[in-house]
C-alpha positions as CSV (number, residue, x, y, z in Angstrom):
1,M,23.4,11.9,-6.4
2,P,23.2,15.7,-6.0
3,D,21.5,17.2,-3.0
4,I,17.9,17.6,-4.2
5,T,16.1,18.0,-0.8
6,A,15.4,21.7,-1.5
7,R,13.3,20.8,-4.5
8,F,10.8,18.8,-2.5
9,D,7.7,20.9,-1.9
10,G,6.2,20.4,1.5
11,K,3.3,22.7,0.8
12,R,2.4,20.7,-2.3
13,V,2.5,17.5,-0.3
14,L,0.2,18.9,2.4
15,A,-2.2,20.2,-0.4
16,D,-2.3,16.8,-2.0
17,L,-3.0,15.1,1.4
18,N,-5.8,17.5,2.1
19,T,-7.3,16.9,-1.3
20,L,-7.5,13.2,-0.6
21,R,-8.7,14.0,2.9
22,A,-11.7,15.9,1.4
23,I,-12.7,12.9,-0.6
24,G,-14.8,10.8,1.7
25,A,-14.3,13.2,4.7
26,Y,-15.9,12.0,8.0
27,K,-15.6,14.1,11.1
28,T,-11.8,14.6,11.6
29,G,-10.9,11.6,9.4
30,V,-12.3,9.7,6.3
31,H,-14.7,6.9,5.5
32,K,-13.4,5.4,2.3
33,P,-14.0,1.6,2.1
34,T,-12.6,-0.3,-0.9
35,F,-14.5,0.4,-4.1
36,S,-16.7,3.0,-2.5
37,E,-17.4,6.1,-4.5
38,P,-14.8,8.1,-2.5
39,H,-12.2,5.4,-3.0
40,L,-12.8,5.3,-6.7
41,R,-12.5,9.1,-6.9
42,S,-9.2,8.9,-5.0
43,L,-7.9,6.3,-7.5
44,A,-8.9,8.5,-10.4
45,W,-7.3,11.6,-8.8
46,L,-4.0,9.8,-8.3
47,A,-4.0,8.4,-11.9
48,A,-4.5,12.0,-13.1
49,Q,-1.4,13.3,-11.2
50,L,1.0,10.7,-12.4
51,P,1.8,12.0,-15.9
52,A,3.1,15.2,-14.5
53,A,5.6,13.1,-12.5
54,G,6.8,11.4,-15.7
55,L,4.8,8.3,-15.1
56,A,2.3,6.4,-17.3
57,A,-0.8,5.7,-15.2
58,T,-2.6,2.4,-15.2
59,I,-5.5,1.1,-13.0
60,D,-5.4,-2.6,-13.4
61,G,-7.9,-5.4,-13.0
62,I,-7.7,-5.6,-9.2
63,G,-7.9,-1.9,-8.7
64,N,-4.2,-1.2,-8.2
65,V,-2.9,2.1,-9.5
66,L,0.6,1.9,-11.0
67,G,2.7,4.7,-12.3
68,T,5.6,3.5,-14.5
69,S,8.5,5.3,-15.9
70,A,10.3,5.0,-19.3
71,K,13.4,6.7,-17.9
72,A,16.6,4.8,-18.1
73,G,18.3,3.5,-15.0
74,P,17.3,1.7,-11.8
75,K,13.8,2.1,-10.5
76,L,12.5,2.3,-6.9
77,L,8.8,1.4,-6.3
78,A,7.1,3.3,-3.6
79,G,3.5,3.8,-2.4
80,S,0.8,2.6,-0.1
81,H,-3.0,2.5,-0.4
82,L,-5.9,4.9,-0.7
83,E,-8.9,3.1,0.8
84,S,-9.4,3.4,4.6
85,Q,-10.9,1.4,7.4
86,N,-14.4,2.4,8.3
87,H,-14.5,5.9,9.8
88,A,-10.7,6.0,10.1
89,G,-7.7,8.4,10.0
90,W,-6.9,10.4,6.9
91,L,-3.1,9.8,6.8
92,D,-3.1,6.0,6.9
93,G,-2.2,5.0,3.3
94,P,-2.3,8.4,1.6
95,L,0.8,9.5,3.4
96,G,2.9,6.8,1.6
97,V,1.3,7.4,-1.7
98,I,1.8,11.2,-1.7
99,Y,5.4,10.9,-0.4
100,A,6.0,8.5,-3.4
101,L,4.3,10.9,-5.8
102,E,6.4,13.9,-4.6
103,A,9.6,11.9,-4.9
104,A,8.7,10.9,-8.4
105,R,8.0,14.6,-9.4
106,V,11.4,15.7,-8.2
107,I,13.6,12.7,-9.2
108,N,12.0,11.7,-12.5
109,A,12.3,15.2,-14.0
110,D,16.0,15.5,-13.3
111,P,18.2,14.3,-16.2
112,G,21.2,14.3,-13.9
113,I,19.7,11.5,-11.8
114,N,20.2,8.0,-13.2
115,G,16.9,6.2,-12.4
116,A,13.3,6.9,-11.4
117,V,10.7,6.5,-8.8
118,E,7.6,4.5,-9.7
119,V,4.4,4.9,-7.7
120,A,1.8,2.3,-6.5
121,A,-1.5,2.5,-4.7
122,W,-2.4,-1.1,-3.7
123,C,-6.1,-1.9,-3.6
124,D,-7.8,-3.4,-0.5
125,E,-4.8,-3.3,1.8
126,E,-7.3,-2.6,4.6
127,G,-9.0,-5.9,4.1
128,H,-12.6,-5.0,3.2
129,F,-12.7,-7.9,0.7
130,G,-9.8,-10.1,1.7
131,S,-6.2,-10.0,2.8
132,F,-3.9,-7.6,0.9
133,L,-5.5,-8.5,-2.4
134,G,-3.9,-5.7,-4.4
135,S,-0.3,-6.1,-3.3
136,R,-0.6,-9.9,-3.4
137,S,-1.9,-9.7,-6.9
138,F,1.1,-7.6,-8.0
139,A,3.4,-10.2,-6.3
140,G,1.8,-13.0,-8.2
141,A,0.3,-14.5,-5.0
142,L,-3.4,-14.0,-5.7
143,T,-5.5,-16.6,-7.6
144,E,-8.6,-16.1,-9.6
145,A,-10.4,-18.4,-7.2
146,E,-9.6,-16.1,-4.3
147,I,-11.1,-13.2,-6.2
148,D,-14.2,-15.3,-7.0
149,A,-14.6,-16.0,-3.3
150,A,-13.9,-12.5,-2.0
151,R,-16.8,-10.5,-0.5
152,D,-17.1,-7.1,1.1
153,R,-17.3,-7.6,4.8
154,N,-19.6,-4.6,5.1
155,S,-22.2,-5.3,2.3
156,D,-21.5,-8.9,1.2
157,R,-21.0,-7.6,-2.4
158,T,-18.7,-9.9,-4.3
159,M,-15.4,-8.6,-5.5
160,R,-16.3,-9.5,-9.0
161,Q,-19.4,-7.4,-8.8
162,A,-17.4,-4.5,-7.3
163,L,-14.8,-4.7,-10.0
164,G,-17.5,-4.7,-12.6
165,D,-19.3,-1.7,-11.1
166,A,-16.0,0.2,-11.0
167,G,-15.3,-0.6,-14.7
168,F,-12.2,-2.7,-13.9
169,A,-13.5,-6.1,-14.8
170,G,-11.7,-7.7,-17.7
171,R,-8.6,-5.5,-17.3
172,P,-5.3,-7.4,-16.9
173,R,-3.8,-7.6,-13.4
174,L,-0.3,-6.2,-13.5
175,Q,2.5,-8.1,-11.8
176,A,6.0,-7.3,-10.7
177,E,8.6,-7.7,-13.4
178,P,11.6,-9.6,-12.0
179,G,14.7,-7.3,-11.8
180,R,12.8,-4.1,-12.6
181,H,12.9,-2.6,-9.1
182,I,15.8,-2.2,-6.8
183,G,13.4,-2.1,-3.9
184,Y,10.1,-1.0,-2.5
185,L,9.5,1.8,0.0
186,E,6.4,2.5,2.0
187,A,6.2,5.5,4.3
188,H,3.6,5.0,7.0
189,I,2.4,6.7,10.1
190,E,3.7,5.2,13.3
191,Q,1.3,3.3,15.6
192,G,2.5,5.0,18.8
193,D,5.4,7.2,19.9
194,T,8.2,4.6,20.0
195,L,10.4,6.0,17.3
196,E,9.9,9.6,18.5
197,S,10.6,8.8,22.1
198,S,13.7,6.8,21.2
199,G,15.1,9.5,19.0
200,L,14.9,7.3,15.9
201,K,13.8,8.3,12.4
202,I,13.0,4.9,11.0
203,G,12.6,1.4,12.3
204,P,10.6,-1.9,12.0
205,P,7.9,-2.8,14.5
206,H,9.1,-5.1,17.2
207,S,6.3,-6.9,19.0
208,F,2.6,-7.6,18.9
209,T,-0.2,-8.2,21.3
210,I,-3.3,-10.3,20.9
211,T,-6.1,-9.4,23.3
212,S,-9.0,-11.9,23.9
213,T,-12.6,-10.8,24.3
214,G,-12.1,-11.5,28.0
215,S,-9.3,-10.1,30.1
216,V,-6.3,-12.2,29.0
217,T,-3.5,-10.6,26.9
218,K,-0.7,-12.7,25.5
219,R,2.5,-11.7,23.8
220,F,4.0,-13.8,21.0
221,N,7.0,-14.1,18.7
222,S,6.4,-14.7,15.0
223,T,7.7,-16.4,11.9
224,I,6.9,-14.5,8.7
225,E,6.7,-16.4,5.4
226,P,8.0,-14.5,2.4
227,V,4.5,-14.3,0.8
228,L,3.2,-12.6,3.9
229,S,6.2,-10.3,4.2
230,F,5.5,-8.9,0.7
231,R,7.0,-5.5,1.2
232,T,10.4,-6.9,2.2
233,S,10.7,-10.2,0.4
234,R,7.9,-11.2,-1.9
235,I,8.9,-9.0,-4.9
236,C,12.4,-10.3,-4.6
237,R,11.3,-13.9,-4.2
238,D,14.3,-15.3,-6.2
239,E,16.5,-13.9,-3.4
240,V,14.4,-15.5,-0.7
241,S,14.3,-19.2,0.3
242,G,12.3,-20.6,3.1
243,A,10.8,-18.7,6.0
244,T,12.4,-15.6,7.5
245,R,12.4,-15.8,11.3
246,I,12.0,-12.4,12.8
247,P,11.9,-12.3,16.6
248,D,9.4,-9.9,18.2
249,V,7.6,-8.8,15.1
250,N,4.8,-6.2,15.3
251,P,2.4,-6.8,12.5
252,I,-0.7,-4.6,12.0
253,A,-3.5,-6.9,10.8
254,T,-6.7,-5.9,9.1
255,R,-8.2,-9.4,9.3
256,V,-7.2,-12.4,11.4
257,S,-8.7,-15.9,11.0
258,T,-8.2,-18.6,13.7
259,A,-9.2,-22.2,14.1
260,P,-9.5,-24.5,17.1
261,G,-6.1,-25.5,18.4
262,T,-4.1,-22.9,16.5
């Protein structure tokens, strides 16, 4: 592949990030819960940008935005999410979406590059209605019954009502096509300074801490099932069998449910 780094426009990336930051701005961050008016405006904004990157835009029946390419060759899927936690940071999610959009703008327009970047913005990754509903839907791991049961943890509005209010009810839910993508990439802000202080540019999280409502803190190792490790294994499920044991994993959870004895 030719060196195309000079074609990436950092000023354009920052302008896009600031455009999304202005939608639902709250103090120094944003307040953009799933299917709120600012979230819906952000989805519409992204869908409007995708054709200029050589992508056909679709907002599906769960609220995912997908930009797909008709260009020949291998395709990389990249993205993140556009909703936020309540009163949250402005880069959590949009950073990965805009990086993907910029990569698509540069790579998809180059006839000398065999392949394309496709863009995704998953809905409800921050868990206002459930657990990774958008990405799980794309992975074929979300049932209609789960959508029926999903409710907004802030207002108790059902997801069916929210989808109807947004105009998404009745639309098909898009799912990953086996063999279409060579991989999935999600750029994300680091939760701390570990990579920077270690002189690293990229790396997986390595541990997690659970803190009780009292004063006890415990450290655990973890076993991640493929359906829960969507970004690394669920799309390529035919290549995965059984659980993948990853010592010292550092997940970032938006919702955790426990039961006695677990």
